[in-house]
N, C-alpha and C positions, 0 to 999 in steps of 0.2 A: 774276784781274784783269789781270795782265801778258799772259797768253795772249790775252785778249779785246782788249787794246790792240794787240797785234801783229797780230791778225787784222784789226782795223779798218784799220791802216796798209796791210797787204798788199792788202786789197780796194780801197783808195782809189786805188792807182796801178799795180798790176802784175798783177792776176789776169787781166784781160781787156784786150787791146790792140787799138786801132783806128787805122789809119793809111792814108790814100789809099784804095785798092781792097781793102785787107785788113782783116778783122775777126777776129782770132784768137779761138779758143775760150778759155774759162776754164781755167786750168792746174790740174791736180790734183797735189798733192805732199804728202810726208810728211817732216817734219823734227822733231828733238827739241823745237824751239820752236814749231812750227806744223804742224798736221795738217788737211789739207783734201783728202780723197781717198775718203771712204767714200760709199756709196750714200745714206745719210741726209743727208750734207753736200750732195750734189747736189740732193736733193729740197728741202731747206730753203732753199738758195740760190735755186732756181728759184721757189719759192713766195713768198719775201720780196723778191727783187731783180728777178725777171722774171715778175710775176704774169700778164702778158698772153700768156705762152708756154704753150701747152697741154701740151707735152711737153718732156722733157730728152733730149738726145742725147749720149752719152759715146763718144768715139772713142779706144779704148785702143790705143796704138801705141808702138813701140819706137824707131823711126828708126835702127835698126841697119843698114838697107839703103839709107841715103841715098846711099851711093857706088856703088850697083849698080842695083837695080830702081826705087828711089825711090818705092815704093808708099806708104810712110808719109807721105813729104813730099807726094806728089800727093793723098793723102786729106786732109791738112791744107789744101793749096791749095784743094781742092774746097769744104770747109765754111767756109773763111775768105774766099772770094770774095763780096764784098758784093752782086754781081749774082745770087747763088744765093738768090733770094727765097723759094723753098720752104723752105729750111733756116732762114733768118733770120726769116721771118714766123711760123714754127710752133714752133721748138725753141730752148731755151736749150742752147748747145753747150759741152761740156767736152772736154778732151784730156789725153793723157799723152805724155811722151817719156822714154826711159830712156838713150839714148846721150849721150855727153859732147860738148860743143863746147869745145875747149881745156880749161880747168880748170873749166868750168861744167857741172854735171850736175843732173838731177833726183834728189833723195834719196828713198829709200824704195821702190825698185823691187819688192822682195819683198813688202812690205806691200800695194802697189797691185795687184800681180799676184794675190795671194791674195784681196783684196777683190773683184776683178772676174773671178776665175776665168780669167785670161789665160795661155795657154800659147803658145809659139812667138814668131815675130817679126812676123807679118802683122797688119794693122789689123783690129780687131774693133769693130763698131758695136753699141751697146746703147741701146735706147729705154726710157724710164721715164715713167710717169704720176706727176707730182710730188705730187699730193694723197694718193694711196694709197701712193706710193713703191713701186709694183709694176713689175717689169720686164715689158715687153710684148713685146720683140723683142731677140734677140741673134744675131749671125752674123758670120762672117768675110767681109770684102769680096770675097775671091777666089772665093767661092762663087757670085758673081753676074756673069754675062757682061756685058761692057761697062764695069763699074766697075773690074774688075781686069785681065782679059785681053780683048783686042780683036784684030781681024785685023791690027793694027799691032804686036802684041806685048804687053808689059806696059802697064798703064793709060796711056792717052794723055791729052793735055791738051785734047782736043776737048770743049768745054763742052757741046755738045748731046748727046754720047754719055754723058758722065759724069753730067750733070744727070738725064737720063732713067733711067740705070741705078740711081743712088742712090734716086730716087723710087720706082721699081718695087721695089727691095729693101726699103725701109722700109714701103711700103704692102702688102707681101705678107702682113702680119699684119692680120687683119680688124679687131681692136680698134684698131689705129693708124688704119686707114682710117676707121673709124667716128668716132673722136674728131676727126679732121681734116675729117670730112664730105666725103670723096671718093667719088664715085659708084662703084658696082661695075662693073667692065669686065673683059674678058679682058686678059691680059698684052699681047697684040699690040695691042689697042685702046689700052691705057695707053701703050705705046711710041709710037704715033703721036701721041697727045695731048700727051705730055710732051716729045717732040722738037719739036713745033710750039710749045709753051710756051717752050722754050729758044731757038728762033729768034726769037721775039717779044722775049724778054728781051735777047738780043744786040742786036737792032735798037733797043730802047728805052733800055737802060741802059749799053751799052758805051762810049758817048762820055763818060759820067759816071764809070763805074767800069771802066777797062780791065782785061782779064783779068791778074791778077798772075802774074809769072814765078815759077818755082820758086826762083830765087835771092832774090827779094824776100820770099817766104814764109819761106825759111830764115833770112834776115837778121832778119826780124821776130820769128821764134820764138826765135832766139838772144838777141836784145835782151830779150825777155820773161823768159828765164831769167836773164840778167845782172841785170835789175832786181830779180828775185826773190832774187838773191845765193845761189843754191844751189851748193854745192861738193861734190866727190866725198867721200862718206862712207857707210858702211853702218850702218843702224839696228840 
């Protein structure tokens, strides 16, 4: 009963944060009092609290490189951008972070890594069909050109590049494409279509949702952790 009460409280104000142009994913965490990090948790949440979403997207990341390549932070910025309509229209999004901000940390890194088969520090994207709770796709972001490496170096903040790269990545699995009813095309054709979509989104939505800065995304993520009141501790 107590655990159910605590879960209700956490869901009510701190699991998913939305402010301005930023809509943070739901936070996965494991504490002695509260556990919400397993694949079955993701599926149940999506079915019950986001039944309009056809798929769940889990972005497993460490944020250990926030002071260097910032690929985890940029991945979070990408999926938190309210203008990224492909993500927010189709997926209930979840995320992790393992690095500390001051004395605030996500607890349960080992449990979460084991659950999601996460090694290394780079962001890993996992797509799940919530009704069957079956994993349809999983891969590291750096395996996809444009999303991770570009001619500008590490992942840029160019919305048109990252929007198209993420969409090509997630739709590389035919089962995902079928569920979202995206016509079959060559990757080059996809690239042209998705970059055109991104330009249209920029023209239509950017006045309402300015592209969030990395600092604003970092601040929102730290605030999410602080509200969750997670402290350094090893399970």
